[in-house]
N, C-alpha and C positions, 0 to 999 in steps of 0.2 A: 715244047709242044705238049699239050695236055688234052685229054678227052673227057667230056663231062660225064658225071654220074647221072643217069636218068632219074628224074623225079626227086622226091625227098624221102627220107627214111621215116620210120614210124614215130620217132621223137620230134621230127620237124627241124631240129637243129636251128633254133630261132636266131642264135647269135653267130657271128663270124668265128671261125676257128682257124688257127694257124698251126702248121706243122713245121718243125725244123728237121731237115733230113741231112744226115752226115753220110760220108762214103769215101771211097778210095779215089785218089787223083792220079793223073798220069805218072807222077814221080813216086807213087807208092803202089804201082801195079794195077791201077784202075783207069777209069775214063771220066770220073765225075768232076764237077766244078769246085768241090770243097763243100761248103755248107750252102743249103738252099732253104729259103723260106717259102712255104706253100700256103696259100690262103684258100680255105674252103668256105664258100658262101652259103647263104641260107637255103639255096636250092640244091646244095651238094656239089656244085661245080668247083673245080680246082684250078688254081693259077699260080705259077711260080712268080713271086713278086720281088725276090731279091736273091742274089748269089754273092757269097763271100769267099774269095780265094784263100784257101789255107791248106797245107799239105796233109792229106790223109786223116781227116777227122772221122775216124771209124765209129766213135761212140760219143754221144752228147747227153748231157744231163743239165738240170736247172737248179738254181738256189731255191730253197723252200719259200723264201719271202721276198727276196730282192730280184729285180729284173736283170738277172745274170745267167748266162749260159756257159758251161764248161765243156770243152771238147778235148779228147785225147788226140794226139798227133802220132799215128801209128807208123813209126819209122825206127831205124836202128838206134839213133840218138833220140830217144823218145821225148815228147813234149806234152804240155798241157796248156791250152789257151783259154783265156777268159774273155767273154764278149758281153757288151751291153745288149740286152734283149730289146732292140728297137724295132717296132713293127715295120719300119721302112727298110730294115736291113741290120744285120749283126755287125757291131763295131768292135774291133779288137782293142782290148784294154790292157792286157798283160799276157806274157808267155813265160812259162817256167819249164825247167827240165823235169821229166817225169821220174828221174832217179833210176831208170832202167831202160830196157830196150823194148820196142814194139808194144806200147801200152794199148790195151784193147777195151778197157772199161773204167768207168769212174762213177762215184756216188758221193752225195753230200748227206750228212746226217740230218735228221729232222730239225735240230736246233740251229743248223747253219754254222756249226763250229768247226767241222772237219770235212776235208775233201780227201777221199781215198781213191787211189789209182792202182789198177792191176796191170802190171807189166808182163805181158805174155812171154816176151823173148827170153828173159833171164829169170822170170819168176818173182822178181822183187815187188813187194807191196810198198807203195809210197803213201804217206799220210801227211797232208798239209793242214796246219792250223789256219783257219780263216779269220780275218779281222772283221770288225763290225760292218765294214763296207763290202764284205764278201771276197776280198782279195787274198789269195794264198800267200803265205810267208815265203821268203826266198829259198829256204832250205827245208825239205820235208824230212820227216822221220822215215827211215828206210829199214825194211825188214826183208832181207834175202832169205832164200830157202835152199834146201838140199834134198837130194833123193831122186828117184826115178820110178817108173812103173814097168809093167811087163811088155808093153808095146815098144819095140826097139826104134821104130821110126818116129813116133809121136811122143814117147815118154822117156826120152834120153836124159831129161833133166826137168826141173820144175817149170811150170807154165801157169802163172796166176791168170785167172780168166774172168771172174766177176766178183765185185765187192758189194755186199749188202749189209746195211745196218739193221739188225734185228730189233724186235720190240723190247728186248732187254737192254738195249743200248750197246750191245756187243757188235763189233764189226766182224762179219764172216766173209771169207774169201775162198772161192773154189780154186783148186790147183789141178789142172788137167794132167800135168806131168806126173804128179805123185799120188793122185787119187785121194787127196786130203781136202778137208775144209779147215782152213786156218782161222784162228780166233784171236781177237784183240779186245781187251776190256775197254769200257767207256773212256778211260784216260789214255787209251791207245798203247798200253803195254801188253805184251803177249799173254794170252790166257795161261795161268799156271798149270792147267791140265794138258796143255799142248793142243795140237790139231786133232781133229776127228778123222780117222782113216776109214774110208768106205770101200766098196767092192773093187778089188784090183782089176785094172784094165778097163774100167768104166769110162775114164776120161771126163771127169766132172767139168761141166761147162756152166750153164746158167741154172739158177735155182730161185725158188720163191717161197715165202712163208705165208701160211694162212691158218689161223685158229689153232695154234699149237703144233702144227706140222710143217715139215719142209718137203718140198717137191723138187727133185734134182734131176736134170737132164744129163744123161751120159752121152757125150759126143762120140765115143769110140765103140760102145756096146749097143747103142740105140735104145736104151732103156730109160724109164722114169722110175727112180727110187723114191719111196715115201718114208719119212723118218719122223719119229716123235720128238718131243722137246729134249730128250736125252740122247738123241741121234741113234735110236734103235730102229732098225728097219721094220716097217709094219706092212709094206706092200712093194711089189715090183711088177711093172707092166711094160710091154713093148710100146714104144712111141709110135710106131707105124706097123701096119699089117699088110703093106703093099707087096712085100717080097723083094723090094729093091734095097740095096745097101743104103743104110740111113745114117746120117750124121745130124742128130737133133741140134738145133741152135737155141732159140729163145723159148722160154716157158713163162706163162703168166696165168693168174686167176682173175676171173671177172669180179667186178666190184661187189656183186651180191654174194660171191663165194660159191655159186652153184656150178660154175664151169671152170675147167682147167684146159688151157690151150698149149699145144706144142707145135713148133714149126719144124718140118722135116726136110733136110737137104738131101737130095738124091731122089726120093719119091716126089719132091716138090709139092708137098701137101701141108695142110694144117689139121692136126688131130684134135677133136673136141672130146673131152671127158666130162662126165657128170661126177660131182664129188658127193659120194654117199658116205658120210662121215669122212674118214681119212682116205678111203680107198677109191682110186679113180675107176670109173666105169665107162668104157668106151661108148660114145654116142655116134660119132661119124668121123670119117677121114675124107677131106675135101681138097680140091686143087687150091694151091696158094696164089694162083693168078700170074705165075711167072716161074722163073728158074732160080733155084738156090736161095730159098727164103732165109735170109740172114737174121732178120729181126722183125718184130711187128709191134704195133701199139693199138691198144683197145681204147675206143672212144664211144661210149654209149652203145648203140647197135651198129657201129662201124668197126672194121678191122683194117688197119693200114699195114701192108706187108712190104718190106724192103726186099725185093727180089734182086739180089746182087748181080747175077749173071745174065739177066734179061734186061738190065738197065732201066728199071721202072719200079715205082711203088704202086702196088695194086690196091684198089679200094674195094673191099668186100663188105657185104651187108650181113649182119647176124640175124638169121631167121630162126626164132626159138632157140637162140644161142649158138646156132651152127653157121659158119661162114658160107656165103653164097656169092657167086660171081655177079658183078654189076657191069662189067665191060669198061669200067673207068680205071684209068691209070695216070700217074704222073711220071713222065719220061725224064729220068735222071740217070747219068752214068754211075754204075757200081754203087748203088745205095746200100748201106749197111746198118743204118739206125734211123728210127723215126721217133721224134719227141713231140708230144702234144703240148701246145701252148694255149 
């Protein structure tokens, strides 16, 4: 069941837009169907057009050129699945072991050469070489990690959380358990200088690069750290001012570079910052349209928020860059990721 978005947005959205939504299934602690394809029409109405049963696809990403979708399968014996990106529905093409447990994120480099997977459970980073047709090789390069952080419950060991290919071709991976950003050179060998160690106890989760600076969300301390190209801290701000215990999830910068957005689990809000140089300046903190905003995707002047615990993707409108309610939702069990197609 879906509810329509009233009217159209300022951009008109003249072309059809698809979303691929991943989430947790009953066998992985959720209620979702697996992967769902959602069509957004020219009037802003949403419709679920296909479902693909797959266990625990908690994060999805796309090949930069080929019609392929990659999904991590977040379970003890972790997996990665490859799908043909067919508008009529996603077709499973291949499945590989993720080389670790409970994978939670994946990324493909801009050249379509490497697929990197962050295994949260044991902290292992797995990197697959992709063939010209986008298929991952049978055996990934595996990079385990050691160490812990000051939080005895969440940082008893390494927990790789997000993989990002930087503009320098280096693969950067946050480790929530060790408060490190791990680095791998373009040939996927470990950086000779080793990882970057950031604020102890921050619990590094998602991060984003923009114009020479890194913006890092701390899941455990509720802060956003800003770092220059040499990973020196230049600013630090609270992700939420609600007074509610906050576990920030996703963080992203608008295409024009003027706004930084952070989803806040606990307060169930999205905070909008203006970027005045590198320093985030708080503009607004607004409702996420549901409970436990796990991830969001920006699309022009729309923001699609995967609210994991209220079983729906909220459709928000950006008004002068600030999210506003529309009343539109896509009802899906335990959504955890939204990919724009």
